TIDRENVO-54247 format. One line per field, with one value per residue (C-alpha): residue number from 1; residue in three letters; chain; x, y, z. Coordinates in Angstrom, 1 decimal. Each point is the difference from the previous one (the first is absolute). Example, Ala and Ser with C-alpha at 12.3 -4.5 7.8 and 13.67 -1.06 7.14 Angstrom:
// TIDRENVO-54247
num	1/2
residu	Ala/Ser
chaine	A/A
X	12.3/1.4
Y	-4.5/3.4
Z	7.8/-0.7
***
This chain:
// TIDRENVO-54247
num	1/2/3/4/5/6/7/8/9/10/11/12/13/14/15/16/17/18/19/20/21/22/23/24/25/26/27/28/29/30/31/32/33/34/35/36/37/38/39/40/41/42/43/44/45/46/47/48/49/50/51/52/53/54/55/56/57/58/59/60/61/62/63/64/65/66/67/68/69/70/71/72/73/74/75/76/77/78/79/80/81/82/83/84/85/86/87/88/89/90/91/92/93/94/95/96/97/98/99/100/101/102/103/104/105/106/107/108/109/110/111/112/113/114/115/116/117/118/119/120/121/122/123/124/125/126/127/128/129/130/131/132/133/134/135/136/137/138/139/140/141/142/143/144/145/146/147/148/149/150/151/152/153/154/155/156/157/158/159/160/161/162/163/164/165/166/167/168/169/170/171/172/173/174/175/176/177/178/179/180/181/182/183/184/185/186/187/188/189/190/191/192/193/194/195/196/197/198/199/200/201/202/203/204/205/206/207/208/209/210/211/212/213/214/215/216/217/218/219/220/221/222/223/224/225/226/227/228/229/230/231/232/233/234/235/236/237/238/239/240/241/242/243/244/245/246/247/248/249/250/251/252/253/254/255/256/257/258/259/260/261/262/263/264/265/266/267/268/269/270/271/272/273/274/275/276/277/278/279/280/281/282/283/284/285/286/287/288/289/290/291/292/293/294/295/296/297/298/299/300/301/302/303/304/305/306/307/308/309/310/311/312/313/314/315/316/317/318/319/320/321/322/323/324/325/326/327/328/329/330/331/332/333/334/335/336/337/338/339/340/341/342/343/344/345/346/347/348/349/350/351/352/353/354/355/356/357/358/359/360/361/362/363/364/365/366/367/368/369/370/371/372/373/374/375/376/377/378/379/380/381/382/383/384/385/386/387/388/389/390/391/392/393/394/395/396/397/398/399/400/401/402/403/404/405/406/407/408/409/410/411/412/413/414/415/416/417/418/419/420/421/422/423/424/425/426/427/428/429/430/431/432/433/434/435/436/437/438/439/440/441/442/443/444/445/446/447/448/449/450/451/452/453/454/455/456/457/458/459/460/461/462/463/464/465/466/467/468/469/470/471/472/473/474/475/476/477/478/479/480/481/482/483/484/485/486/487/488/489/490/491/492/493/494/495/496/497/498/499/500/501/502/503/504/505/506/507/508/509/510/511/512/513/514/515/516/517/518/519
residu	Met/Thr/Lys/Ser/Arg/Ile/Phe/Leu/Phe/Phe/Cys/Leu/Ser/Phe/Ile/Leu/Gly/Val/Phe/Ile/Gln/Ser/Leu/Leu/Val/Leu/Ser/Arg/Pro/Trp/Trp/Leu/Gly/Ile/Leu/Ile/Leu/Gly/Ile/Met/Leu/Ala/Ala/Val/Phe/Trp/Gly/Arg/Gly/Lys/Lys/Ile/Val/Val/Ala/Gly/Phe/Cys/Leu/Met/Leu/Met/Val/Gly/Gly/Ala/Trp/Arg/Phe/Leu/Leu/Met/Ser/Asp/Thr/Asp/Asn/Leu/Val/Lys/Gln/Phe/Asn/Asp/Lys/Gly/Lys/Ile/Ile/Leu/Ala/Gly/Val/Ile/Ala/Glu/Glu/Pro/Asp/Val/Arg/Ser/Asp/Asn/Val/Lys/Tyr/Ala/Val/Ala/Val/Ala/Glu/Ile/Lys/Leu/Leu/Ser/Leu/Ser/His/Lys/Ile/Arg/Gly/Ser/Gly/Lys/Ile/Leu/Val/Val/Ser/Lys/Lys/Tyr/Pro/Leu/Tyr/Gln/Tyr/Gly/Asp/Lys/Ile/Glu/Ile/Asn/Gly/Lys/Leu/Ile/Thr/Pro/Lys/Ser/Gly/Glu/Asp/Phe/Asp/Tyr/Gln/Lys/Tyr/Leu/Ala/Lys/Asp/Asn/Ile/Tyr/Ser/Ile/Val/Tyr/Tyr/Pro/Glu/Ile/Lys/Leu/Leu/Glu/Ala/Gly/Gln/Gly/Asn/Trp/Leu/Met/Gly/Lys/Leu/Leu/Leu/Ala/Lys/Asn/Lys/Phe/Lys/Asp/Ser/Ile/Ser/Gln/Ile/Leu/Thr/Glu/Pro/Gln/Ala/Ala/Phe/Leu/Ala/Gly/Leu/Leu/Leu/Gly/Glu/Lys/Arg/Ala/Leu/Pro/Ala/Asp/Leu/Thr/Thr/Ala/Phe/Ser/Arg/Thr/Gly/Thr/Thr/His/Ile/Ile/Ala/Leu/Ser/Gly/Phe/Asn/Ile/Thr/Ile/Ile/Ala/Val/Ala/Leu/Met/Gly/Leu/Phe/Asn/Phe/Phe/Met/Val/Arg/Arg/Gln/Ile/Ser/Phe/Trp/Leu/Ser/Val/Gly/Val/Ile/Val/Leu/Phe/Val/Leu/Met/Thr/Gly/Ala/Ala/Ala/Ser/Val/Val/Arg/Ala/Ala/Val/Met/Gly/Ile/Leu/Val/Leu/Leu/Ala/Gln/Gln/Val/Gly/Arg/Leu/Tyr/Gln/Ile/Arg/Asn/Ala/Leu/Val/Leu/Ala/Gly/Ala/Ile/Met/Val/Tyr/Ser/Asn/Pro/Lys/Val/Leu/Val/Trp/Asp/Leu/Gly/Phe/Gln/Leu/Ser/Phe/Ala/Ala/Thr/Leu/Gly/Leu/Ile/Tyr/Ile/Leu/Pro/Ile/Leu/Glu/Gln/Trp/Phe/Met/Pro/Asp/Gln/Lys/Glu/Lys/Glu/Leu/Met/Ala/Gly/Arg/Val/Lys/Asp/Gly/Lys/Phe/Val/Lys/Leu/Leu/Lys/Ser/Ile/Lys/Leu/Ile/Leu/Ala/Thr/Thr/Leu/Ala/Ala/Gln/Ile/Ala/Val/Leu/Pro/Leu/Leu/Val/Val/Asn/Phe/Gly/Gln/Leu/Ser/Leu/Ile/Ala/Pro/Leu/Ala/Asn/Ile/Leu/Val/Leu/Pro/Val/Ile/Pro/Leu/Thr/Met/Leu/Val/Gly/Phe/Leu/Gly/Ala/Leu/Ser/Gly/Leu/Ile/Phe/Leu/Pro/Ile/Gly/Gln/Val/Phe/Gly/Trp/Leu/Ala/Trp/Leu/Phe/Leu/Ser/Tyr/Glu/Ile/Lys/Ile/Ile/Glu/Leu/Leu/Ala/Lys/Ile/Pro/Leu/Ala/Ala/Ile/Ser/Phe/Lys/Trp/Ser/Trp/Leu/Gly/Gly/Gly/Ile/Tyr/Tyr/Ala/Val/Leu/Phe/Trp/Leu/Ile/Trp/Tyr/Phe/His/Lys/Lys/Lys/Ser/Asn/Ala/Leu/Leu/Lys/Lys/Leu/Asn/Val/Ala/Lys/Ala
chaine	A/A/A/A/A/A/A/A/A/A/A/A/A/A/A/A/A/A/A/A/A/A/A/A/A/A/A/A/A/A/A/A/A/A/A/A/A/A/A/A/A/A/A/A/A/A/A/A/A/A/A/A/A/A/A/A/A/A/A/A/A/A/A/A/A/A/A/A/A/A/A/A/A/A/A/A/A/A/A/A/A/A/A/A/A/A/A/A/A/A/A/A/A/A/A/A/A/A/A/A/A/A/A/A/A/A/A/A/A/A/A/A/A/A/A/A/A/A/A/A/A/A/A/A/A/A/A/A/A/A/A/A/A/A/A/A/A/A/A/A/A/A/A/A/A/A/A/A/A/A/A/A/A/A/A/A/A/A/A/A/A/A/A/A/A/A/A/A/A/A/A/A/A/A/A/A/A/A/A/A/A/A/A/A/A/A/A/A/A/A/A/A/A/A/A/A/A/A/A/A/A/A/A/A/A/A/A/A/A/A/A/A/A/A/A/A/A/A/A/A/A/A/A/A/A/A/A/A/A/A/A/A/A/A/A/A/A/A/A/A/A/A/A/A/A/A/A/A/A/A/A/A/A/A/A/A/A/A/A/A/A/A/A/A/A/A/A/A/A/A/A/A/A/A/A/A/A/A/A/A/A/A/A/A/A/A/A/A/A/A/A/A/A/A/A/A/A/A/A/A/A/A/A/A/A/A/A/A/A/A/A/A/A/A/A/A/A/A/A/A/A/A/A/A/A/A/A/A/A/A/A/A/A/A/A/A/A/A/A/A/A/A/A/A/A/A/A/A/A/A/A/A/A/A/A/A/A/A/A/A/A/A/A/A/A/A/A/A/A/A/A/A/A/A/A/A/A/A/A/A/A/A/A/A/A/A/A/A/A/A/A/A/A/A/A/A/A/A/A/A/A/A/A/A/A/A/A/A/A/A/A/A/A/A/A/A/A/A/A/A/A/A/A/A/A/A/A/A/A/A/A/A/A/A/A/A/A/A/A/A/A/A/A/A/A/A/A/A/A/A/A/A/A/A/A/A/A/A/A/A/A/A/A/A/A/A/A/A/A/A/A/A/A/A/A/A/A/A/A/A/A/A/A/A/A/A/A/A/A/A/A/A/A/A/A/A/A/A/A/A/A/A/A/A/A/A/A/A/A/A/A/A/A/A/A/A/A/A/A
X	-30.9/2.7/2.3/2.4/-1.2/-0.7/3.6/1.0/-2.5/1.4/4.1/-1.2/-2.0/3.1/2.2/-2.6/0.5/3.4/-0.3/-2.9/2.5/3.2/-2.0/-2.5/1.2/-3.3/-0.6/-0.6/-3.9/-0.3/0.9/-1.9/-3.2/1.1/0.6/-3.4/-1.6/1.7/-1.0/-3.7/-0.3/1.6/-2.1/-3.5/0.3/1.8/-2.0/-2.3/2.5/2.8/1.9/-1.1/1.6/3.2/0.1/-0.1/2.8/1.5/-0.6/1.9/3.0/0.2/0.3/2.3/2.1/0.1/0.6/3.5/1.0/-0.4/1.8/3.0/0.3/-0.7/2.9/2.3/2.9/1.7/3.0/-2.3/-0.8/3.5/0.4/0.9/1.2/4.0/2.5/-0.9/1.9/-1.6/1.3/-1.8/0.5/0.3/-3.4/-0.1/3.0/2.0/-1.4/3.4/-0.1/2.6/0.9/-1.7/-1.3/-3.4/-0.9/-3.5/1.0/-2.1/0.3/0.7/0.8/-0.2/2.4/-0.9/3.2/-1.4/-0.8/2.1/-2.2/-0.9/-3.3/-1.5/-0.5/-2.7/-0.2/2.0/2.1/1.8/3.4/2.0/3.6/3.3/0.9/3.1/0.3/-3.0/-2.0/-2.2/-3.2/-0.1/2.6/-1.1/1.7/-0.3/-1.2/1.0/-2.4/-3.4/-3.2/-1.6/-3.9/0.5/-1.3/-2.4/0.3/-2.8/0.3/1.0/-1.2/2.8/-1.2/-2.4/2.0/2.4/-2.9/-1.3/2.9/-0.4/3.0/-1.0/3.1/3.6/3.6/2.3/3.3/0.7/2.9/-0.8/2.5/-0.6/-1.2/0.0/-0.7/-2.5/-2.9/-2.2/-2.2/2.3/-1.7/0.0/3.7/0.9/-2.5/1.5/3.8/-0.6/-1.9/2.9/2.6/-1.9/0.0/4.1/-0.3/-2.0/2.7/3.0/-1.3/-1.8/1.1/-1.9/-3.2/-0.5/0.8/-2.6/-2.7/0.1/0.1/-2.9/-1.5/0.8/-0.1/-1.6/2.9/-0.5/1.7/3.2/-1.4/1.3/-2.4/-0.4/-0.5/-2.8/-1.5/-0.1/-1.9/-2.7/-0.4/-0.3/-2.2/1.8/1.2/-2.0/2.7/2.2/-2.3/-0.9/-4.2/-2.9/0.8/3.1/-0.5/-3.2/1.2/3.4/-2.5/-2.1/3.1/1.5/-2.8/0.1/3.5/-0.4/-3.2/2.4/2.4/-2.8/-0.1/-3.0/-2.5/-0.2/3.7/0.5/-2.7/2.4/3.2/-1.1/-1.3/3.7/1.2/-1.9/0.6/3.7/-0.1/-1.8/3.0/2.6/-1.4/-0.3/-2.9/-1.7/-3.5/-1.0/1.8/-1.7/-3.4/1.4/0.5/-3.4/-1.7/2.4/-0.9/-3.8/0.5/1.6/-2.4/-3.0/2.1/0.0/-3.7/-1.0/-3.1/-0.1/-2.6/1.9/2.5/-1.5/-0.8/3.7/1.0/-2.2/0.8/3.6/-0.2/-2.1/2.3/2.7/-2.3/-0.8/4.0/0.7/-3.1/2.3/1.1/-3.7/0.4/3.7/1.9/0.2/1.8/-2.8/-2.7/2.1/0.0/-3.4/-1.2/2.8/-1.6/-3.5/1.1/1.6/-2.8/-3.1/1.4/2.8/-3.0/-1.9/3.4/0.8/-3.3/1.2/3.2/0.2/-0.1/-3.4/-0.2/-0.1/3.3/1.9/-0.8/1.2/3.0/0.9/-0.3/2.5/2.4/0.1/1.9/-2.5/2.9/-1.3/-3.1/1.1/2.4/-2.8/-2.1/2.7/0.2/-3.7/-0.2/2.8/-2.1/-3.3/1.5/2.2/-3.1/-2.6/2.3/0.3/-3.5/-0.4/2.5/-0.1/-1.8/2.1/3.1/-1.4/-1.4/3.3/2.9/-1.8/1.6/-1.3/1.8/-1.2/2.7/-0.3/-2.1/3.2/2.6/-1.4/-0.9/4.3/1.1/-2.2/0.5/3.7/-0.4/-0.8/2.8/2.1/-0.8/0.6/3.7/0.8/-1.2/2.4/2.7/-0.1/-0.5/2.6/2.7/-1.0/1.7/2.2/0.6/1.0/-2.9/-2.0/1.6/-0.7/-3.8/0.6/1.4/-3.5/-2.0/1.9/-1.5/-3.4/0.4/1.8/-2.8/-2.7/2.2/0.4/-3.5/-1.2/2.0/-0.6/-3.9/0.3/1.3/-2.7/-2.2/-3.3/1.3/-1.6/-2.4/-1.0/-2.6/-1.9/-3.3/-1.6/-1.6/-3.4/1.0/1.7/-3.5/-2.0/2.7/-1.0/-3.2/-0.1/2.8/-2.6/-3.0/1.8/1.7/-3.5/-1.8/2.5/-0.3/-3.5/0.0/2.0/-1.9/-3.3/1.8/0.9/-3.3/-1.4/2.3/-1.0/-3.9/0.6/2.1/-3.1/-2.2
Y	-10.1/-2.4/0.0/0.6/3.3/0.8/-0.4/2.1/2.9/0.2/0.0/2.6/2.0/-0.1/1.4/2.5/1.7/0.2/2.0/2.1/1.1/0.4/2.4/1.9/-0.2/0.1/0.8/-3.0/1.5/-0.9/-3.5/-0.3/0.5/-2.5/-2.4/0.9/-0.3/-3.7/-1.2/1.0/-1.5/-3.6/0.0/1.2/-2.2/-3.0/-3.4/2.0/1.6/-1.2/2.3/3.2/-2.0/-0.8/3.6/1.1/-2.2/1.8/3.2/-1.5/-1.1/3.3/1.7/-2.7/0.9/4.0/-0.8/-2.2/2.8/2.8/-2.4/0.2/3.3/0.9/-2.7/1.4/2.0/2.3/0.5/2.7/2.5/1.2/0.9/3.5/0.2/0.3/-2.6/-2.9/-3.5/-3.0/-3.7/-2.9/-3.1/-0.2/-1.9/-0.6/-0.9/3.3/1.6/0.9/2.5/1.7/3.0/-1.0/-2.7/-0.5/-1.3/-0.8/0.0/-1.0/2.6/-1.1/2.6/4.2/2.6/3.6/2.2/2.0/-2.7/-2.5/-2.6/-2.7/-0.5/-3.7/0.3/-1.8/0.0/0.0/3.0/-0.1/0.8/1.7/-0.1/-0.4/-3.4/-0.9/-1.4/-2.0/-1.3/-3.3/-1.6/-0.3/2.5/2.4/3.3/3.3/2.8/4.4/1.6/2.0/-1.7/1.6/-0.8/-1.9/2.1/-0.8/1.4/0.8/-3.5/-2.4/0.0/-1.1/0.5/-2.5/-1.9/0.1/-0.3/-4.0/-1.2/2.4/2.7/3.4/1.5/0.2/0.8/1.5/-0.8/-0.6/-0.7/-3.6/-2.2/-4.0/-1.1/-3.4/-2.8/-2.9/1.2/-1.0/-3.1/-2.7/-1.8/3.5/0.6/-3.2/0.2/3.5/-1.5/-3.1/2.3/3.1/-3.3/-1.2/3.6/0.0/-3.5/1.9/2.4/-2.3/-1.9/2.3/3.7/2.8/0.7/-3.6/-0.6/2.8/-1.1/-3.9/1.8/1.9/-3.8/-2.0/2.6/3.2/1.8/2.5/3.3/-0.8/-0.2/2.6/3.3/-0.9/-3.7/1.0/2.5/-3.0/-2.2/2.7/0.9/-3.6/-0.9/-3.0/2.1/-2.8/-2.9/1.9/1.1/-1.6/0.0/-2.5/1.7/-1.3/-3.6/-1.0/0.6/-1.8/-2.8/-0.3/-0.4/-2.7/-1.9/0.7/-1.2/-3.3/-0.8/0.6/-2.5/-2.5/0.4/-1.5/2.8/-0.7/-0.4/3.4/1.7/-1.1/0.9/3.6/0.2/-0.9/2.5/2.6/-1.0/-0.1/3.6/1.4/-1.3/0.9/3.8/0.2/-0.9/3.5/0.7/1.4/-3.0/-2.3/1.8/-0.5/-3.4/-0.7/1.7/-2.6/-3.2/0.6/0.5/-3.0/-1.6/1.7/-1.9/-3.3/-0.5/1.9/1.3/4.1/-0.7/-2.1/2.4/3.5/-0.1/-1.2/3.1/2.4/-1.5/0.1/3.8/0.4/-1.0/1.8/3.0/-0.6/-0.8/3.5/2.3/2.6/-2.1/0.2/3.2/1.3/-3.1/-0.1/-3.5/-1.8/1.7/-1.2/-3.4/-0.7/1.9/-2.6/-3.1/1.1/0.3/-3.4/-1.4/1.4/1.7/-2.7/-2.9/2.5/1.0/-3.8/-0.8/2.2/-0.6/-3.8/-2.2/-1.7/-4.3/0.3/2.0/-1.8/-2.8/1.5/1.0/-3.0/-2.1/2.7/-0.6/-3.6/0.5/3.1/1.9/2.9/-0.1/0.5/2.8/2.2/-0.5/0.4/3.6/0.7/-0.9/2.6/2.7/-1.0/0.1/3.6/1.7/-1.3/1.5/3.3/0.0/-0.2/2.6/2.5/2.8/-0.5/0.3/3.1/1.9/-0.5/0.2/1.8/-2.1/-3.2/-2.4/-1.0/-2.4/-1.8/-3.1/-0.4/0.2/-2.3/-2.6/0.1/0.3/-2.1/-2.9/-0.4/1.8/-3.3/-1.8/2.9/0.2/-4.0/0.5/2.8/-1.1/-3.3/1.9/2.8/-3.3/-1.9/3.3/-0.5/-3.2/-0.1/3.0/-1.7/-1.5/2.8/2.1/-3.2/0.6/3.9/-0.2/-1.8/2.0/3.3/-1.3/0.1/3.3/2.0/-1.3/1.3/3.2/0.6/-0.4/2.2/2.9/-0.7/0.0/3.3/2.2/-1.0/3.1/0.2/-3.1/1.7/3.3/2.4/-0.9/2.0/-1.1/1.6/-3.0/0.5/-0.8/-3.2/-0.9/0.5/-2.4/-2.7/0.1/-0.9/-2.4/-1.6/-0.2/-1.3/-3.0/-0.1/-0.4/-2.7/-2.0/0.4/-1.3/-2.9/-1.0/-0.1/-2.2/-2.5/0.1/-0.5/-2.6/-2.2/0.7/-0.9/-3.4/-0.7/0.3
Z	4.6/-0.2/3.3/-2.2/-1.9/3.8/1.0/-3.3/1.2/3.5/-1.5/-2.0/2.5/2.3/-3.1/-1.0/3.5/0.1/-3.6/0.8/3.6/-2.3/-2.4/1.8/3.4/2.0/3.3/2.7/0.7/-3.8/0.4/3.4/-2.1/-2.7/2.8/1.6/-2.8/-1.1/3.5/-0.7/-3.3/1.5/3.1/-1.1/-3.6/1.9/-1.3/-2.8/-2.4/-0.5/-2.7/2.6/3.0/-2.2/-1.2/3.9/0.2/-2.7/0.9/3.8/-1.7/-2.0/3.3/1.3/-3.2/0.8/3.8/-0.9/-2.1/2.4/2.6/-2.3/-0.4/3.9/0.6/2.9/-1.9/2.2/-2.3/-2.6/2.8/-0.6/-3.0/-1.4/3.7/-0.5/0.9/2.2/0.7/-1.0/0.8/-1.9/-2.0/-3.8/-0.9/-4.0/-2.1/-1.0/-3.1/-1.5/-2.9/-2.4/2.4/3.4/1.7/1.9/3.5/1.7/3.4/3.2/2.2/3.7/1.7/-0.2/1.3/-0.2/0.5/2.3/2.6/1.7/0.0/-2.7/-1.4/-0.6/-3.6/-2.8/-3.7/-2.7/-1.6/-4.0/0.3/-2.9/0.1/-1.8/-1.7/2.5/2.3/-0.6/3.0/-0.4/1.0/3.9/1.0/2.6/-0.9/2.2/-2.9/0.8/-2.4/-0.4/-0.7/-3.0/-1.3/-3.6/-2.4/-2.9/-3.8/-2.3/-2.2/3.1/3.5/2.0/3.1/-0.4/-1.4/2.8/2.5/-1.6/2.1/3.1/-1.0/0.6/0.7/-2.0/1.0/-2.7/0.4/3.8/1.8/0.5/2.9/0.4/3.1/-0.5/-2.5/-0.4/1.7/-3.0/-0.6/-0.1/-3.2/-2.2/1.1/-1.3/-3.5/-0.3/0.6/-2.8/-2.4/0.2/-0.5/-3.2/-1.4/0.3/-1.9/-2.6/-0.4/0.0/-2.9/-2.5/-1.2/-0.1/-0.9/0.2/3.4/1.3/-2.3/1.3/3.7/-1.2/-1.3/3.1/2.7/-1.0/0.3/-2.8/0.9/-1.5/-3.2/-2.2/-0.3/-3.7/0.4/2.5/-2.5/-2.5/2.2/0.7/-3.7/-0.7/2.6/1.2/3.5/1.7/-0.4/2.3/2.9/2.9/-0.4/-0.7/-3.6/-0.4/2.1/-1.4/-3.8/0.7/1.6/-3.0/-1.9/1.6/0.1/-3.5/-0.1/1.9/-2.0/-3.5/1.4/0.6/3.6/2.0/0.5/3.7/0.4/-1.9/2.6/2.6/-1.6/-0.7/3.6/1.3/-2.0/1.2/3.5/-0.9/-1.6/3.3/2.0/-2.2/0.2/3.8/0.5/0.2/0.4/-3.2/-2.1/2.2/-0.9/-4.1/0.7/1.6/-3.2/-2.3/1.7/0.0/-3.8/-0.6/2.5/-2.0/-3.4/2.0/1.0/-3.1/1.5/0.5/2.6/2.5/0.3/-0.1/3.7/1.1/-2.1/1.5/3.6/-1.0/-0.7/3.2/2.2/-1.5/0.4/3.7/0.6/-1.1/-1.4/-1.9/-2.8/-1.1/-1.6/0.5/-0.9/-3.9/0.0/1.9/-2.2/-3.2/1.8/0.4/-3.3/-1.9/1.9/-0.7/-3.5/-0.2/1.7/-1.8/-3.8/-0.6/-0.4/-2.6/-1.7/-0.2/-2.0/-2.4/-0.4/0.5/-3.1/-0.3/0.1/-3.9/-0.1/2.4/-2.0/-3.0/1.6/1.3/-3.5/-1.6/2.6/1.5/2.9/0.8/1.7/-2.6/1.6/4.1/-1.2/-1.7/3.1/2.2/-2.1/0.0/3.8/0.8/-2.3/1.7/3.4/-0.6/-1.6/2.9/2.8/-2.2/-0.7/3.9/1.3/-2.9/2.2/2.9/-2.1/-2.5/3.4/1.8/-2.6/-3.1/-2.8/-1.6/-2.4/-3.4/-0.5/3.6/-1.7/-2.5/2.4/2.3/-2.6/-1.0/3.9/2.0/-1.9/1.5/3.4/2.0/-1.9/0.6/3.4/0.8/-1.6/1.9/3.0/-0.5/-0.7/3.1/2.1/-1.6/0.4/3.8/-0.1/-2.2/-2.4/-3.4/-0.1/0.1/-2.4/-2.5/0.8/0.2/-3.9/-1.0/2.4/-1.5/-3.6/1.0/1.5/-2.5/-2.3/2.1/0.5/-3.3/-1.6/3.1/-1.3/-3.9/0.9/2.3/-3.1/-2.1/-0.3/2.2/1.9/3.0/-0.3/2.8/0.9/3.5/1.5/3.2/2.7/-1.8/-3.4/1.6/1.8/-3.1/-1.4/2.9/0.2/-3.9/0.2/2.9/-1.9/-2.9/1.8/1.8/-3.1/-1.6/2.8/0.1/-4.1/0.5/3.0/-2.1/-2.7/2.3/1.3/-3.5/-0.6/2.6/-0.7/-3.4/1.5/2.4/-2.9
***
């Protein structure tokens, strides 16, 4: 058993402990028993049974994962004890960018003080709450506000566990339409405040150089701002399986990252330079969107996919991916089971690392076919274009195969037109983002130049919107398809076996060639 594999088992054991405690909620005596068993196995077989010793440490790390989840669950939160107990007065700082909707705005507020109307003194508070308020006046990140209203425990429906969705961000209380008074501005993190200010100015520039719905679409591509999109266009994205291009998740960033690499390679940029250019675009994307935790997680996944393609060896990136996942889960254990964005990011990344190489062998032409095509077209542009299209198809299918159970279980819809839609739209997305970014940036400096870029971006955006709308109207473009978690588990078990079988077959074939060469 190699050190690399032992490290992999250790990381997976920690994640497994978090997963088990998230679903089964075992009591502390159970975990204490598992911890004692792990210590005994490691101590008794030390020096004479390496695999059993590793198993003992895996049990200990599994307990560590469960302990981390319990520790986060027991985080001091004085606010939630006042839920459903009448009106109170709270003072706190808006801790995240306001979530502006069509009819209201939502603020995540870190509470600093609590005052009960029945008491004359204030209580030092802790914990976060969600405030749902009118759109005007609009408060900003870092504003310290006073809130007068009722704390309510979040309610979950049959199809959506809203309580756990908020709990992943340590929010256990909601206040609906309270009285709000601004106490002081600029109380948040200085860097975050500057990033969000730059983001808002960039968003305003997009609105100045483009009309709707193209402006909203570009804001979705560059900033993840999809709430301004018309409802019918949002539905069209969902039916065509292209929502990922305007969603801040690893599903979005990883696919765009691969498309960027393909675009740079098409223009004959060296592979190493293409890699660093793509990484630079991802980092810029993170900064432009305000560097929220979910975006940073997604960016890490996207960079790992690029790294996997750069090194060309799966086993060299496998441990890095699992380590990144373990660190993210340690940082916030609740994202493992309760955060669909994290699950989609991780699954899509696994798909692009492990499934994409399999599909590439099926879709990419062999050497003889390349030579034949190169002979028909002197400059080889047709070959490059065909290869780019096949890479996009393989990338889309790899990600879709990996995330399919998550989408079906959570949304009950399966897009049949997604492969065609992504082939027609994705090749243009990187160029659209580049032109749109230059237009919005130029608009901040000199508006007429921004409008010139905006006109070119409008052409690309209009093409993409029209394709998505036309494909969404096709009968059976998407079908209702619901799975239970049991069905999803069976799907993943079969998928893991197929991936293992393929890579084992590939390794055996390679070993056979080496033996023949030696002979």
